[in-house]
C-alpha positions as CSV (number, residue, x, y, z in Angstrom):
1,X,28.3,-71.6,-1.5
2,X,28.9,-74.6,0.8
3,X,30.6,-72.3,3.2
4,X,27.3,-70.4,3.7
5,X,25.4,-73.6,4.3
6,X,27.8,-74.7,7.0
7,X,27.8,-71.2,8.6
8,X,23.9,-71.3,8.7
9,X,23.9,-74.8,10.2
10,X,26.4,-73.8,12.9
11,X,24.3,-70.7,13.7
12,X,21.1,-72.8,14.0
13,X,22.8,-75.2,16.4
14,X,24.1,-72.3,18.5
15,X,20.7,-70.6,18.7
16,X,19.0,-74.0,19.5
17,X,21.3,-74.5,22.5
18,X,20.7,-70.9,23.6
19,X,16.9,-71.6,23.6
20,X,17.4,-74.8,25.6
21,X,19.5,-73.0,28.1
22,X,16.9,-70.3,28.6
23,X,14.2,-72.9,29.0
24,X,16.3,-74.7,31.7
25,X,16.9,-71.3,33.6
26,X,13.1,-70.6,33.5
27,X,12.4,-74.1,34.8
28,X,14.9,-73.8,37.6
29,X,13.4,-70.5,38.7
30,X,9.9,-71.9,38.9
31,X,8.6,-70.2,35.8
32,X,6.9,-72.7,33.6
33,X,3.9,-72.8,31.2
34,X,0.5,-72.7,32.9
35,X,-0.5,-76.1,31.5
36,X,2.1,-78.0,33.5
37,X,1.4,-76.4,36.9
38,X,-1.2,-78.9,38.0
39,X,0.4,-82.1,36.7
40,X,2.0,-82.9,40.0
41,X,-1.3,-82.7,41.8
42,X,-3.0,-84.8,39.1
43,X,-0.4,-87.5,39.4
44,X,-0.4,-87.5,43.2
45,X,-4.1,-88.4,43.0
46,X,-3.3,-91.3,40.7
47,X,-0.6,-93.0,42.9
48,X,-1.0,-96.7,42.7
49,X,-3.0,-96.6,39.5
50,X,-2.1,-97.3,35.9
51,X,-2.1,-94.3,33.6
52,X,-1.1,-93.6,30.0
53,X,1.5,-90.8,29.9
54,X,2.2,-88.9,26.7
55,X,5.8,-87.8,26.9
56,X,8.0,-85.6,24.8
57,X,11.4,-87.2,24.3
58,X,14.7,-85.5,23.5
59,X,14.0,-85.4,19.8
60,X,10.7,-83.6,20.3
61,X,8.6,-86.7,19.4
62,X,5.6,-87.7,21.4
63,X,5.6,-91.1,23.0
64,X,2.8,-92.8,24.9
65,X,3.8,-95.0,27.8
66,X,1.5,-97.1,30.0
67,X,2.8,-97.1,33.5
68,X,1.9,-97.3,37.2
69,X,2.4,-94.2,39.3
70,X,4.5,-94.9,42.4
71,X,5.2,-91.3,43.6
72,X,5.0,-87.7,42.4
73,X,5.8,-84.2,43.4
74,X,5.8,-80.8,41.7
75,X,8.7,-81.5,39.3
76,X,9.2,-85.3,39.1
77,X,7.2,-88.5,39.0
78,X,8.4,-92.0,39.8
79,X,6.7,-94.6,37.7
80,X,7.0,-98.3,36.9
81,X,6.8,-99.0,33.1
82,X,6.6,-102.3,31.2
83,X,9.6,-102.7,28.9
84,X,8.6,-106.1,27.4
85,X,7.0,-109.3,28.4
86,X,8.3,-109.7,31.9
87,X,10.6,-106.7,32.0
88,X,9.6,-103.8,34.3
89,X,11.7,-100.8,35.3
90,X,11.2,-97.8,37.5
91,X,11.7,-94.5,35.9
92,X,12.0,-91.0,37.2
93,X,10.2,-88.6,34.8
94,X,10.4,-84.9,34.8
95,X,6.9,-83.4,34.6
96,X,8.0,-80.8,32.1
97,X,8.2,-83.6,29.5
98,X,4.7,-84.9,30.2
99,X,2.1,-83.6,27.7
100,X,-1.0,-85.6,28.6
101,X,-2.3,-88.0,31.3
102,X,-5.0,-90.5,30.6
103,X,-6.4,-92.6,33.5
104,X,-7.1,-96.2,32.7
């Protein structure tokens, strides 16, 4: 019985990797969901301003980050985020992981 559980678990991992690979191929060929098409334009308008970005991390969880937009194009955004009291870091964020933009 445990053998079937392990077999199912390995099958799920294999299928999950196949889906991720397909998503990456679609992204590389410029095929993406319609909701993310205008994010680059929206962020280019917000350069120099502080915005709240809702991001999807590698676990699939949504995380809100308040950051200042430094530069943006169709696929990537360069932002400066606060990581503590006096600790700031610049991050390059792929726009496919951005779910929502709120202007402050």
